[in-house]
C-alpha positions as CSV (number, residue, x, y, z in Angstrom):
1,X,82.6,171.5,-68.0
2,X,83.4,175.1,-66.9
3,X,87.2,175.2,-66.2
4,X,87.9,176.0,-62.5
5,X,89.5,179.1,-61.2
6,X,90.7,181.2,-58.3
7,X,90.7,184.8,-58.8
8,X,92.6,186.5,-56.1
9,X,91.0,189.7,-54.4
10,X,92.8,192.5,-54.3
11,X,93.4,193.0,-50.2
12,X,91.0,190.1,-49.7
13,X,90.3,186.3,-50.1
14,X,90.2,183.9,-53.2
15,X,87.4,183.3,-54.6
16,X,87.5,179.6,-56.5
17,X,85.2,178.4,-58.1
18,X,84.5,175.4,-60.5
19,X,87.3,173.7,-58.0
20,X,85.3,170.1,-57.1
21,X,88.3,169.0,-54.5
22,X,89.0,170.3,-51.4
23,X,90.9,168.0,-49.5
24,X,93.2,169.0,-46.2
25,X,97.0,167.4,-45.5
26,X,95.5,163.6,-45.0
27,X,93.6,163.8,-48.2
28,X,90.5,164.1,-46.5
29,X,87.2,166.0,-48.4
30,X,86.8,169.5,-46.8
31,X,83.7,170.7,-47.9
32,X,83.7,172.2,-51.3
33,X,81.4,174.2,-53.3
34,X,80.9,175.5,-56.7
35,X,81.8,179.1,-55.6
36,X,83.8,179.4,-52.1
37,X,85.7,181.9,-50.6
38,X,89.4,180.6,-49.1
39,X,91.4,182.4,-46.3
40,X,94.5,184.2,-47.6
41,X,95.3,187.0,-44.7
42,X,95.6,183.7,-42.6
43,X,93.5,185.2,-39.5
44,X,90.4,183.3,-40.4
45,X,88.8,181.5,-37.5
46,X,87.3,179.3,-40.4
47,X,90.3,178.1,-42.3
48,X,90.6,177.4,-44.9
49,X,87.5,179.2,-46.1
50,X,87.5,183.2,-45.3
51,X,85.5,184.7,-42.2
52,X,85.8,188.3,-42.9
53,X,89.1,188.8,-40.8
54,X,90.9,190.7,-44.0
55,X,89.1,193.6,-43.2
56,X,90.1,194.3,-40.0
57,X,94.0,192.7,-39.7
58,X,95.4,195.1,-42.3
59,X,96.0,192.2,-44.7
60,X,97.4,193.7,-47.9
61,X,98.0,191.5,-51.0
62,X,100.3,193.3,-52.7
63,X,103.9,191.7,-54.1
64,X,106.9,193.0,-52.9
65,X,109.2,190.2,-53.9
66,X,112.5,191.0,-56.8
67,X,111.4,190.6,-59.9
68,X,114.8,191.1,-61.4
69,X,115.3,187.5,-59.7
70,X,112.4,186.3,-61.7
71,X,113.9,184.3,-64.5
72,X,113.8,180.4,-65.4
73,X,117.6,178.9,-65.7
74,X,118.1,176.0,-67.4
75,X,120.5,173.2,-66.1
76,X,121.4,170.9,-69.7
77,X,122.7,167.3,-68.5
78,X,123.6,164.1,-71.3
79,X,120.0,163.1,-71.4
80,X,118.3,165.8,-69.1
81,X,117.5,169.1,-69.0
82,X,116.4,170.9,-65.5
83,X,114.2,174.1,-65.5
84,X,114.4,175.7,-62.2
85,X,113.0,179.8,-61.0
86,X,114.2,180.3,-57.6
87,X,111.5,183.6,-57.4
88,X,108.3,181.0,-57.0
89,X,109.8,178.5,-55.6
90,X,107.8,177.5,-52.3
91,X,110.7,176.0,-50.3
92,X,109.4,172.6,-48.9
93,X,112.5,171.0,-49.5
94,X,111.8,168.0,-51.4
95,X,114.5,168.8,-53.2
96,X,117.9,169.1,-51.5
97,X,115.8,166.8,-49.2
98,X,115.2,163.7,-51.1
99,X,117.9,164.0,-54.0
100,X,121.2,166.2,-52.5
101,X,123.4,164.6,-55.4
102,X,121.1,166.5,-58.1
103,X,119.8,169.5,-55.8
104,X,122.9,170.8,-53.8
105,X,123.0,173.6,-51.5
106,X,126.3,175.1,-52.6
107,X,127.2,175.7,-56.1
108,X,126.6,174.4,-58.8
109,X,123.6,174.7,-57.2
110,X,121.7,171.9,-60.2
111,X,123.7,168.7,-61.5
112,X,121.6,167.2,-64.3
113,X,123.8,163.7,-64.2
114,X,123.3,163.4,-60.3
115,X,121.2,160.8,-60.5
116,X,118.9,158.8,-62.9
117,X,116.7,160.3,-65.1
118,X,113.6,158.5,-63.2
119,X,114.6,159.9,-59.8
120,X,114.8,163.7,-61.3
121,X,111.8,163.0,-62.9
122,X,109.8,162.1,-60.4
123,X,111.5,164.9,-58.0
124,X,109.9,167.7,-60.8
125,X,107.0,166.1,-60.3
126,X,106.6,166.4,-56.8
127,X,107.8,169.7,-56.8
128,X,104.4,171.6,-55.7
129,X,104.9,175.1,-56.7
130,X,106.4,174.8,-60.3
131,X,109.8,176.0,-59.9
132,X,111.6,172.9,-61.0
133,X,110.4,171.5,-64.6
134,X,112.4,169.2,-66.8
135,X,112.7,168.3,-70.6
136,X,114.0,164.7,-71.7
137,X,116.7,165.3,-74.5
138,X,114.6,166.4,-78.1
139,X,111.5,166.8,-76.2
140,X,109.6,169.5,-75.3
141,X,109.7,170.4,-71.5
142,X,107.3,168.7,-69.0
143,X,105.6,171.0,-67.1
144,X,104.2,168.0,-64.1
145,X,101.6,166.2,-64.4
146,X,97.7,166.7,-65.3
147,X,95.6,166.1,-62.4
148,X,92.2,165.5,-62.9
149,X,89.7,166.5,-61.4
150,X,91.4,169.8,-60.0
151,X,91.8,169.9,-56.7
152,X,93.3,171.9,-53.9
153,X,95.0,170.9,-50.7
154,X,95.7,172.3,-47.5
155,X,99.9,171.5,-47.5
156,X,100.9,169.4,-44.4
157,X,103.3,170.4,-41.7
158,X,106.7,170.8,-43.2
159,X,109.7,171.9,-40.9
160,X,107.0,172.3,-37.9
161,X,104.5,174.6,-39.5
162,X,101.0,174.3,-42.1
163,X,102.1,175.5,-45.5
164,X,100.1,177.0,-48.6
165,X,97.4,175.8,-50.7
166,X,99.0,173.4,-53.0
167,X,96.5,172.9,-56.2
168,X,97.4,170.1,-59.0
169,X,95.6,170.2,-62.0
170,X,94.6,172.9,-64.5
171,X,93.4,175.8,-62.7
172,X,93.4,179.2,-64.1
173,X,94.3,182.3,-60.9
174,X,93.2,186.0,-62.1
175,X,93.6,188.9,-60.1
176,X,95.9,191.5,-59.5
177,X,99.2,189.6,-60.1
178,X,102.8,190.5,-61.1
179,X,102.5,187.1,-63.7
180,X,100.8,184.0,-64.5
181,X,101.9,180.5,-62.3
182,X,105.5,178.8,-63.5
183,X,103.4,175.7,-64.6
184,X,99.6,175.2,-65.7
185,X,99.6,173.3,-64.1
186,X,100.1,173.9,-60.4
187,X,100.9,176.4,-57.7
188,X,101.6,177.1,-54.2
189,X,99.2,179.8,-52.8
190,X,100.3,181.8,-50.0
191,X,97.4,181.4,-46.8
192,X,99.5,182.7,-44.0
193,X,99.4,186.0,-45.3
194,X,103.1,187.4,-45.5
195,X,104.4,185.8,-48.3
196,X,106.1,188.8,-50.2
197,X,105.5,186.8,-53.5
198,X,102.0,187.0,-53.5
199,X,99.4,185.4,-54.7
200,X,102.1,182.6,-54.5
201,X,104.3,181.3,-51.2
202,X,107.5,182.4,-50.9
203,X,108.0,180.0,-47.5
204,X,107.8,182.9,-44.8
205,X,104.9,181.0,-42.9
206,X,107.5,179.0,-41.7
207,X,109.6,181.9,-40.6
208,X,105.9,183.2,-38.7
209,X,105.4,180.1,-37.7
210,X,101.8,179.9,-38.9
211,X,99.3,177.3,-37.7
212,X,95.9,176.0,-39.0
213,X,94.3,173.9,-35.7
214,X,91.8,172.7,-38.8
215,X,94.1,171.0,-40.4
216,X,95.0,168.5,-38.4
């Protein structure tokens, strides 16, 4: 079977090939073909599919984030090391919301000894962007579970608004971009059109109150 791929076109949509599963936030299967164009300007009237609106709404795919901040920091604990890259974070809030004893809102930001190893591993695996990963003592860094078949999911409402495409499984991405994703097994890709870290989500969909009536 050919490898699943996503190509990000400059000032245009995502071309998705060989991905066999596309689902909405509730897990309902959506039409998924061997080759399909998904909207990333936020303006399509046929979301998640592209209808050409990017040609008329001024969509720009350039990445304007501060790349100096693009670094992965290791927080070493007694039995587990947590790796964190803030520049790729989609700000879904699972970490601080579900495990505040480890992922804090004040310095030090992360305490790898703040809860059980099992809870920390599960939370890092849940992180949709790959910003959080981990390594157990004397083991290699775990980049997340490999889901088969690879899929793309329209993220659920969070803080009241719709968010990015969540990918899971080994999907390659190519096109004009500053770098590859933090994890080869998951990404959060902007679909509101306003991320400053394109093609990745930076959480701006909450600021612009992005809505997708087709994802209900």
